[in-house]
N, C-alpha and C positions, 0 to 999 in steps of 0.2 A: 807308819811306824809309831807314832805318838798315840793314836787311837788303839793300837794293839796291845800297848803296855800301861796305858793309864785310862782312867775314866774320863770322858768328855761330855757325853749326854747329860745335860742339865746340870754338869759339875761347876763347882766354884774354881775358876782356873786363874792361875797367875802366870803373865809371860815375863820372865825375869831378864831384862835386857830387850826391849820390844823392837828398837830400831825404829823404823817408819812404821810400824804396826801390821805388817803383812800376816804374821801368823795370828796375832790376836785378832784381827778383822775376819779372820776365816773362821776362827773359833766362834765368833759371834754369830756368824752367818749360818754355819752349819750345826752346831752343836749345843750352845748355850748363852742365855744372855748374861750370864754372871761371870763376866770376864774382866779382870784387873790388868794392867799392864805399867810397867816402870822402865826408865832408862836414865842414864846419867847426863845425856844431852839434851838439853831444853828444846832445841831446834827438832830433833827427831821426835819428842814427845808431841810436840805441835803438829808435826806430819802424821803421827798416829791418830791424834783427834781428828785431824782432817780426812783420815781414812775411816773414820766411824768408831775410833776406840775413845770413847768419851771420857773414860775413868783413867786413861793413861796419866802418870805423874813422873815428875823428875826426883830421882834419888839415886843414892848409892847402893851397890849390892850388899854393901857390909853393914848397912843400917835400914832395912826395909820399914816402910812406914804402915805396917799391918799389924793387927794383933796376933797373937800366938793362935796356932790350931785353926786357922781361917779356911785354907785351901784344901781341894781333893787333890789336885793336880797343879804342878809347876812345870812350865817348860823353861829350859835355859839352853838356847840354842848358840853354840860358838860365843859364849860370852865369858865363861869363868876363866879363860885363858887371858883376859885383858883386866882384869879387877886388880886393885892394889893387894888384896888379902884374899886368895882364893879360898882357904879354909874357914876364915870369917864369913865370906859370902854363901859357902855352903851350910854353915851353922845357922845363919839367918834363913835360908830356906828350909831347914829342918825346923826350926822354931815357928814359923807361920804356916807349916803342913799339919794337917789333921793326921792323928794316928790312923795308920792304913793307907793314907794318901801317898802318892807318888811323885818323884821328880823324875822327869824324863830330860837327860842331858847329853849335848852332843858337844865334843871338844876335840882339838887336834890330836892326832895320834903322832907321836915321837918318832915312830919307825916309816912314816910316810916319807918317800924319797925327797920330797920338795919342801921347804918352808914357804908356805903360801901368802905370808905377810910381808915379804920383802926383807932387807936387812941393811944394817948401817956399815959403811966402810969409810974409814978415814974422816969421820964426822959427818958423812953424808949419808942420807937414806935413799935406798935404791928400791922402788916398787916392783913386784912381781914375784914370780916363782923362782925360788934359789934352790938349786939341787944340794942335797948331803948335809946341809948346816946341822939339821937334827941328829946326824949320827956322830958329831963332834963330842967330846967331852964337855960337861956343863960348864966349865970355865970359858972355854972358847965359845960354845954355841951362845951363851947368855951375853957374851960381848957383840956378837955379830947381830942377835935378835933380842935385845933387851926389853923390847916393847910388847912381847908377847910368849906365852909359855906354851910348851907341847908336852904331852902327858904319855907315859907308859901304862900299861893294864895295872901294874902293881902301885904305881903313883896314884891312880884315880882310886883304887881301893884304900890306900894309906891315908888319902884325905877324909875319910869318913870315919876314921879311927876315933873312938869316944863320943861319937855323935849317936842319936837314936835312929840310926839307918841301917839297912840291910841292902845289899845288892841283890835285886831279883833277875836281872838280865845285864849281860855285857857282851857286846860284838864290836867288831870294827867294820865300818861300812866305807863304800867308795862314792865318790861325788856324781853330780848330774852331767858335768863336762859339757855344759852347754855351748861355752866358746869353742871348744874343739869340735863339736857337731857342726856349729855354724860354718867353720873354717873346711871341715873335711867332708860333710854330709854324711852318706851312707857309712864311709869308712870310720867317721867319729862315732857313729852309733854302734858300730861293730866293736871299736875299743871299749866303749861303755858297757854293752851287754857282755862282753868277756870278763871285764872286772867285776861285773856283779855276780857272775857265777863264783868267783872266789870267796864271796862273804858266806861264813859260816865254815870254811874250810881253813887249814893252816895258812893258806896264803893272805887271809885277810890281815895277818899281822901288818901288812904294807898298806891297809886301808887309809883313807884320808882322815876319818875321824872315828872316835871312839862313840858309841851308843851306850849309855850307861843308864839304868833305872834303879833309883833307890826307892825303898819303902820305909816310911816311917814306923818304928816299933815302940 
């Protein structure tokens, strides 16, 4: 999906929020030697370096340590929902992106029936998928899941207001469901494949994540 919507071959690529470096290492192996990566957690940066991403650095998403107009492609995979200031983080991506370059962003869909990051209840954190939290009004939803955001399509587009970015593609996608397949085998694959058929239809409103592609103008 990233290769479909953004330049990778020989491109200058930034993985914004690289974690242990899985995507960045694959970009290096398959597409380009010009890959940079950053993450807020220093231990994850070291993991990324151990995975061959030698240019990985520790940084916040709101203050990227790169000059303006540097990158052809930026990948932000399930990161924007965790940062302190999501609009500032997107503005920084726009700043370091070249004109005509693209940001490929994945982030949680508010209308997915489960909050996948767990929730807080009476001061205690409960890990795992929690149904229907994201369907609550903001005041209640944000008390139960104050540690993570979930976005509507309108909210994703509104985040780019006033920035030199245009949306060139937006759809909602379903997940890989590897754990379900591991438990259910063929039945799990049937569930996954059925959900994939919903992508690009009105039923993708319930997809796991947004896939949004911004282009700098």
